[in-house]
BADREN-155178 format. One line per 5 residues: for each residue x, y, z of C-alpha. Coordinates in pm, 1 decimal. Example, Ala and Ser with C-alpha at 12.3 -4.5 7.8 and 13.67 -1.06 7.14 Angstrom:
BEGIN
1230.0/-450.0/780.0 ~ 1367.0/-106.0/714.0
***
This chain:
BEGIN
12951.6/11907.9/77.5 ~ 13204.9/11719.6/-121.3 ~ 13119.5/11901.5/-419.6 ~ 13204.7/12227.5/-254.7 ~ 13532.9/12131.2/-107.2
13672.8/11905.7/-375.0 ~ 13934.1/12059.5/-612.8 ~ 13940.6/11758.9/-857.7 ~ 13643.4/11869.6/-1068.2 ~ 13729.0/11579.4/-1327.9
13683.2/11322.2/-1068.6 ~ 13363.1/11476.2/-939.5 ~ 13228.8/11479.0/-1286.6 ~ 13306.9/11117.1/-1351.2 ~ 13153.6/11015.0/-1015.8
12839.9/11225.3/-1079.4 ~ 12768.6/11049.8/-1428.9 ~ 12671.2/10759.9/-1234.2 ~ 12567.0/10919.7/-909.8 ~ 12282.7/10696.6/-777.2
12464.1/10368.9/-852.9 ~ 12782.5/10498.9/-689.4 ~ 12594.2/10620.8/-374.9 ~ 12416.7/10296.4/-355.5 ~ 12748.5/10096.7/-389.3
12875.6/10299.2/-102.6 ~ 12569.9/10239.8/113.8 ~ 12585.8/9866.2/50.0 ~ 12945.6/9844.5/143.7 ~ 12884.7/10033.3/483.7
12579.7/9823.6/564.7 ~ 12760.0/9495.9/493.5 ~ 13087.2/9590.6/661.4 ~ 13281.5/9541.5/326.7 ~ 13413.8/9915.7/315.1
13772.1/9942.6/247.2 ~ 13926.3/10283.3/164.8 ~ 14100.0/10344.1/-178.5 ~ 14484.6/10423.8/-156.9 ~ 14566.9/10782.4/-109.8
14722.3/11006.8/-359.2 ~ 15016.0/11173.6/-200.5 ~ 15148.5/11507.5/-266.9 ~ 15384.0/11771.2/-137.9 ~ 15284.4/12130.6/6.2
15547.1/12362.2/104.4 ~ 15344.0/12640.6/257.9 ~ 15359.3/12736.6/539.8 ~ 15611.0/12432.1/569.1 ~ 15654.0/12111.5/392.1
15397.9/11848.4/447.3 ~ 15287.0/11521.4/279.9 ~ 14928.2/11560.7/194.2 ~ 14710.0/11245.4/125.1 ~ 14415.5/11317.3/-109.5
14128.5/11085.9/-103.6 ~ 13893.6/10969.3/-363.8 ~ 13549.9/11124.4/-416.3 ~ 13406.5/10789.3/-264.2 ~ 13638.6/10821.6/51.1
13545.9/11177.0/82.0 ~ 13170.6/11098.2/115.3 ~ 13237.0/10842.0/368.8 ~ 13467.5/11080.1/576.5 ~ 13201.8/11348.4/562.3
12927.8/11117.5/661.8 ~ 13128.2/10974.5/971.8 ~ 13238.8/11319.5/1072.5 ~ 12912.0/11515.9/1042.1 ~ 12678.0/11218.6/1189.3
12897.7/11066.0/1441.2 ~ 13209.8/11246.9/1532.9 ~ 13073.5/11599.4/1570.7 ~ 12749.7/11522.1/1749.3 ~ 12910.1/11255.6/2006.4
13255.2/11408.8/2082.1 ~ 13257.3/11803.0/2004.8 ~ 13043.3/11860.4/2323.2 ~ 13353.4/11755.7/2517.7 ~ 13584.4/12014.6/2360.0
13658.3/12322.6/2548.1 ~ 13626.1/12661.8/2404.5 ~ 13992.1/12738.4/2403.1 ~ 14051.8/12448.1/2150.7 ~ 13989.1/12633.0/1842.9
14142.8/12464.2/1523.1 ~ 13901.1/12333.9/1232.1 ~ 13593.3/12383.7/1422.6 ~ 13289.6/12581.4/1291.2 ~ 13246.1/12931.2/1412.0
13608.0/12915.6/1568.6 ~ 13944.1/12882.7/1402.2 ~ 14236.3/13102.7/1391.6 ~ 14040.2/13422.3/1427.6 ~ 13895.5/13293.3/1749.6
14249.1/13193.4/1886.1 ~ 14363.1/13547.9/1811.8 ~ 14058.8/13701.1/1971.7 ~ 14099.4/13471.6/2277.2 ~ 14472.0/13579.3/2316.3
14382.2/13941.7/2313.8 ~ 14120.1/13916.5/2561.0 ~ 14347.8/13722.8/2792.3 ~ 14627.5/13978.8/2763.0 ~ 14352.9/14249.2/2845.1
14223.9/14048.5/3131.1 ~ 14576.6/13997.0/3288.0 ~ 14676.4/14368.4/3247.2 ~ 14338.5/14479.0/3415.0 ~ 14371.7/14217.6/3716.8
14741.4/14231.6/3765.9 ~ 14854.5/14581.7/3649.5 ~ 15240.5/14655.6/3610.5 ~ 15327.8/14295.9/3637.0 ~ 15548.9/14128.1/3355.6
15337.0/13882.9/3148.0 ~ 15511.0/13555.4/3030.8 ~ 15392.5/13312.7/2750.0 ~ 15463.5/12934.7/2751.8 ~ 15462.9/12812.0/2400.5
15443.8/12454.0/2362.2 ~ 15469.5/12262.8/2018.5 ~ 15428.9/11888.5/1980.3 ~ 15709.9/11716.4/1735.3 ~ 15563.2/11571.1/1423.0
15212.8/11546.3/1584.2 ~ 15006.7/11400.7/1296.3 ~ 15269.6/11138.1/1232.8 ~ 15281.2/11036.7/1612.8 ~ 14914.0/10992.5/1698.8
14871.3/10634.7/1863.1 ~ 14573.0/10457.6/1689.9 ~ 14493.1/10239.8/1992.5 ~ 14481.0/10535.3/2239.7 ~ 14282.5/10743.0/1984.1
14020.0/10482.7/1943.7 ~ 13994.5/10393.9/2320.2 ~ 13914.2/10766.3/2396.6 ~ 13663.0/10772.4/2109.8 ~ 13495.2/10447.3/2252.7
13436.0/10622.1/2576.1 ~ 13153.9/10853.1/2414.1 ~ 13062.8/10655.9/2090.3 ~ 12947.3/10299.6/2130.9 ~ 12856.0/10211.9/1764.4
13083.8/9914.0/1658.5 ~ 13012.4/9974.6/1308.6 ~ 13131.0/10324.5/1287.8 ~ 13437.9/10235.6/1510.0 ~ 13513.4/9968.4/1249.7
13500.8/10229.3/983.0 ~ 13708.4/10473.2/1177.2 ~ 13969.1/10194.3/1226.0 ~ 13976.5/10119.7/853.6 ~ 14026.0/10487.3/760.0
14303.5/10563.5/1002.9 ~ 14480.6/10226.3/969.3 ~ 14532.1/10294.1/582.4 ~ 14857.8/10498.0/706.4 ~ 15014.7/10166.1/777.5
15024.5/10064.8/422.1 ~ 15364.3/10016.7/263.9 ~ 15314.8/10261.2/-25.5 ~ 15266.7/10550.9/223.9 ~ 15621.1/10521.2/333.2
15743.9/10470.5/-12.6 ~ 15590.7/10803.6/-108.9 ~ 15748.3/10960.1/187.1 ~ 16105.7/10850.5/68.2 ~ 16019.7/10947.8/-319.9
15946.5/11311.5/-195.7 ~ 16227.7/11326.3/63.2 ~ 16469.3/11238.9/-217.1 ~ 16296.2/11457.5/-484.4 ~ 16272.3/11779.3/-256.9
16544.7/11711.8/5.4 ~ 16260.7/11733.4/290.1 ~ 16273.6/11527.4/608.4 ~ 15910.7/11412.8/644.1 ~ 15914.5/11122.9/881.8
15806.2/10774.2/815.7 ~ 15462.4/10639.1/952.4 ~ 15514.2/10368.7/1189.9 ~ 15259.4/10077.3/1236.8 ~ 14978.9/10178.0/1464.0
15062.5/10557.9/1451.8 ~ 14977.9/10863.0/1246.7 ~ 14684.4/11035.8/1084.9 ~ 14667.3/11124.0/715.5 ~ 14688.8/11500.4/662.9
14389.1/11625.6/456.9 ~ 14115.6/11391.9/549.6 ~ 13807.7/11541.8/742.0 ~ 13810.8/11253.4/994.7 ~ 14171.1/11326.7/1054.2
14148.5/11675.6/1133.6 ~ 13869.6/11640.2/1397.7 ~ 14027.8/11329.8/1553.2 ~ 14356.1/11515.7/1588.2 ~ 14194.3/11806.8/1809.4
13989.4/11555.8/2001.1 ~ 14303.7/11336.2/2088.2 ~ 14441.0/11590.1/2349.7 ~ 14091.5/11713.8/2474.2 ~ 14144.7/11535.9/2804.2
14480.2/11721.6/2827.1 ~ 14295.1/12038.0/2772.6 ~ 14070.1/11966.2/3068.6 ~ 14360.2/11882.0/3277.6 ~ 14544.3/12215.4/3202.8
14247.6/12434.0/3280.6 ~ 14098.0/12248.5/3567.8 ~ 14395.9/12065.4/3730.4 ~ 14674.1/12286.5/3657.0 ~ 14469.7/12602.6/3689.9
14574.1/12766.2/3379.9 ~ 14324.7/13025.4/3313.5 ~ 14465.7/13190.6/3012.4 ~ 14523.2/12895.0/2765.7 ~ 14455.2/12857.8/2392.4
14514.3/12532.2/2174.4 ~ 14520.1/12538.3/1801.2 ~ 14583.4/12172.5/1693.0 ~ 14944.3/12093.3/1854.8 ~ 15030.5/12466.1/1931.5
14980.3/12537.5/2301.7 ~ 14971.2/12904.4/2447.9 ~ 14963.3/12945.8/2823.8 ~ 14996.9/13318.6/2976.5 ~ 15070.5/13400.2/3326.1
15248.7/13647.4/3542.3 ~ 15426.6/13368.4/3718.5 ~ 15738.0/13232.2/3537.7 ~ 15801.1/12970.0/3807.4 ~ 15435.6/12833.7/3765.2
15485.4/12810.3/3384.8 ~ 15805.5/12592.0/3435.7 ~ 15618.4/12364.5/3655.3 ~ 15335.2/12337.5/3386.4 ~ 15591.8/12279.9/3136.9
15746.4/11987.0/3327.3 ~ 15420.1/11839.8/3406.8 ~ 15294.0/11842.2/3057.7 ~ 15600.8/11701.8/2915.5 ~ 15570.0/11403.3/3149.9
15202.4/11356.6/3071.3 ~ 15246.2/11374.4/2687.3 ~ 15510.2/11123.4/2706.0 ~ 15348.6/10871.2/2939.1 ~ 14979.6/10893.9/2843.3
14983.4/10987.7/2469.2 ~ 15328.3/10883.1/2353.6 ~ 15410.4/11235.8/2210.7 ~ 15723.0/11466.8/2251.6 ~ 15757.9/11820.3/2273.5
15935.9/12010.2/2007.8 ~ 16264.7/12177.3/2106.0 ~ 16096.8/12512.0/1987.5 ~ 15910.2/12500.1/2325.7 ~ 15998.9/12790.3/2530.0
15891.0/13051.4/2793.7 ~ 15896.2/13400.9/2644.8 ~ 15884.8/13742.0/2822.4 ~ 15587.7/13919.5/2636.1 ~ 15773.0/14258.7/2626.9
15999.8/14081.1/2392.1 ~ 15733.9/13935.8/2193.7 ~ 15646.9/13607.6/2051.3 ~ 15480.4/13449.2/1736.6 ~ 15141.7/13253.3/1763.6
14900.8/13180.0/1480.3 ~ 15098.9/13388.4/1238.0 ~ 15083.2/13708.9/1452.3 ~ 15347.6/13866.7/1678.7 ~ 15217.5/13968.8/2021.7
15419.1/14206.6/2244.4 ~ 15351.2/14436.4/2526.0 ~ 15488.8/14780.8/2550.3 ~ 15388.6/15024.2/2808.6 ~ 15089.8/14853.8/2930.7
14964.4/14819.2/2587.6 ~ 14941.1/14511.8/2346.7 ~ 15089.3/14533.7/2027.6 ~ 14975.6/14287.9/1756.3 ~ 15171.1/14256.9/1421.3
15175.5/14012.2/1140.4 ~ 15477.1/13779.8/1151.7 ~ 15767.8/13870.0/926.8 ~ 15736.9/13535.1/757.0 ~ 15378.1/13589.8/688.5
15427.2/13937.8/564.9 ~ 15692.7/13807.2/312.9 ~ 15454.6/13529.1/208.4 ~ 15160.0/13780.3/153.2 ~ 15387.5/14005.1/-55.3
15504.0/13743.1/-282.5 ~ 15151.6/13596.9/-326.5 ~ 15013.8/13925.2/-417.8 ~ 15300.7/13999.0/-665.1 ~ 15234.1/13663.9/-843.6
14864.3/13739.0/-875.7 ~ 14919.9/14072.6/-1006.1 ~ 15109.5/13934.5/-1308.8 ~ 14865.7/13639.3/-1354.0 ~ 14506.8/13765.3/-1291.5
14375.8/14091.2/-1189.5 ~ 14044.9/13989.2/-1034.1 ~ 14195.3/13718.9/-827.1 ~ 14445.6/13983.7/-722.8 ~ 14165.3/14203.0/-604.0
13975.3/13928.0/-425.9 ~ 14299.4/13825.5/-259.5 ~ 14393.2/14182.6/-150.5 ~ 14047.2/14206.5/12.0 ~ 14089.0/13888.6/210.6
14446.1/13999.3/332.7 ~ 14306.0/14336.8/453.7 ~ 14054.7/14135.2/659.7 ~ 14328.4/13955.2/796.0 ~ 14550.4/14260.4/852.3
14250.1/14417.5/1079.0 ~ 14342.7/14187.0/1354.1 ~ 14672.2/14369.7/1419.0 ~ 14723.4/14711.7/1596.9 ~ 14950.6/14855.6/1315.2
14708.4/14788.5/1018.1 ~ 14759.9/15110.7/833.4 ~ 15130.5/15114.6/852.1 ~ 15188.3/14739.2/754.2 ~ 14897.8/14666.7/509.2
15009.9/14639.0/155.0 ~ 14898.1/14951.5/-41.6 ~ 14720.7/14885.4/-376.8 ~ 14823.6/15044.4/-688.6 ~ 14536.6/15117.6/-924.7
14732.9/15265.1/-1201.3 ~ 14919.1/14977.6/-1343.4 ~ 14611.2/14747.0/-1310.4 ~ 14354.8/14975.4/-1465.3 ~ 14592.2/15091.6/-1747.9
14608.8/14731.3/-1874.3 ~ 14248.4/14668.9/-1812.8 ~ 14142.2/14991.6/-2018.6 ~ 14352.6/14856.9/-2319.5 ~ 14140.9/14537.6/-2306.1
13819.0/14757.1/-2285.6 ~ 13906.8/14966.3/-2574.0 ~ 13950.2/14659.3/-2794.9 ~ 13651.8/14463.7/-2694.6 ~ 13274.4/14476.2/-2751.4
13035.0/14681.3/-2533.3 ~ 12854.3/14365.1/-2385.9 ~ 13211.0/14193.0/-2300.8 ~ 13316.9/14541.6/-2147.8 ~ 13003.5/14573.3/-1925.7
13065.5/14198.6/-1789.1 ~ 13436.9/14279.6/-1706.5 ~ 13344.0/14609.3/-1543.5 ~ 13078.9/14432.5/-1340.3 ~ 13339.1/14172.8/-1224.9
13612.9/14438.6/-1159.4 ~ 13380.3/14628.0/-934.5 ~ 13267.7/14324.7/-740.2 ~ 13639.8/14248.5/-676.1 ~ 13690.9/14609.2/-569.9
13389.2/14623.9/-363.4 ~ 13530.8/14327.8/-150.1 ~ 13849.9/14521.5/-115.5 ~ 13646.5/14844.0/8.7 ~ 13456.0/14652.1/251.7
13786.2/14599.7/459.0 ~ 13860.6/14962.9/475.3 ~ 13711.1/15242.4/673.1 ~ 13630.7/15609.6/660.2 ~ 13844.6/15863.4/471.9
14074.3/15600.2/325.2 ~ 13770.2/15407.5/148.5 ~ 13624.6/15728.6/17.7 ~ 13985.6/15835.5/-135.1 ~ 14018.4/15501.1/-300.6
13646.6/15498.8/-434.7 ~ 13705.3/15844.2/-606.1 ~ 14031.0/15749.4/-752.2 ~ 13892.0/15408.4/-895.9 ~ 13586.1/15618.4/-1036.5
13802.1/15855.1/-1230.7 ~ 14048.2/15587.2/-1383.5 ~ 13751.0/15359.8/-1476.3 ~ 13614.0/15650.3/-1687.1 ~ 13927.3/15690.6/-1845.5
13939.4/15337.9/-1930.8 ~ 13588.0/15338.1/-2123.3 ~ 13523.2/15579.8/-2395.4 ~ 13176.7/15481.6/-2418.0 ~ 13111.2/15571.8/-2045.4
12994.6/15236.4/-1948.5 ~ 13184.3/15276.1/-1622.3 ~ 12962.0/15560.7/-1527.9 ~ 12650.6/15394.7/-1588.1 ~ 12748.6/15094.5/-1380.3
12891.2/15317.5/-1106.0
***
């Protein structure tokens, strides 16, 4: 698992040189209770917003995967509701979008003609504010193994180290960001597998309270982003006040000022998509910020690597299919500029290399075509076939086609 997710291939190779000895060393430390996490390697990311990510060593990633897959998931996941969709296998953002669409359609069928309102709640600095004692108290109710709880305590308490806030100050001064400090006994690292699961579990009791006690039937949560739909604006105001009180007293969390109630005919953004009702129909479109980010990313890939461009374009087409304006808003591919450069390369290379490049190019385009339907896909296929033929004087493209 770590091999497939770790991006630092050099560190993986060094660890694998003495694989059995390194694994036995981890096993011995866990058995004897001597395990201590290595210091994090902190770095900044800026998309979709500025965050301080804490990268772990290969040794710590193995321990995190071991604890998460053998203890946290089997013992804790069964208590999570369906609408809690973040970072869980078989769920994620796609399921959050699908649930939101389903809830809109159910409301429109059951209460036709009524105005729909959306309460969007966002917790301020969620990962930096999670209380360690409250979190472990909740975990202890369902998992009784003291050795595992001790390992979890050591993993999450690593954010209490002084070097974490020194890194925060360094990057804030360097980039002009406002990453908050970690206070003692609060906050989870961003990047660890255990942190991701513990963050969605921390508010699981609140999920049940919203669904079962407050009677919010149309509810979705993605990490710290809450969405509640209703035709009663007064009910959403009461829910807002109650959740604000409960988050403060029981979880030591505060709501972000961005929290608000939106009339759905004006639209709101959730999980990167803009939802809006118009004439008893639901309109779903990519958020303007998301569209800009996709265009910039594709423009950068077009200059750097043609194959990565095609693979990314295919994934973005799959993303855009969740909208109701797919044909109008999707970035349209331009075959001519990419295949012209590609043809010049093919004419200067040997046949064996040309065949390999053709095959890779066709695989990438195949991913792209898989996201299309009907006449649009056929038109692109015919255009690409003709232009590939022009690129190869030996007729290699035709044989591969």
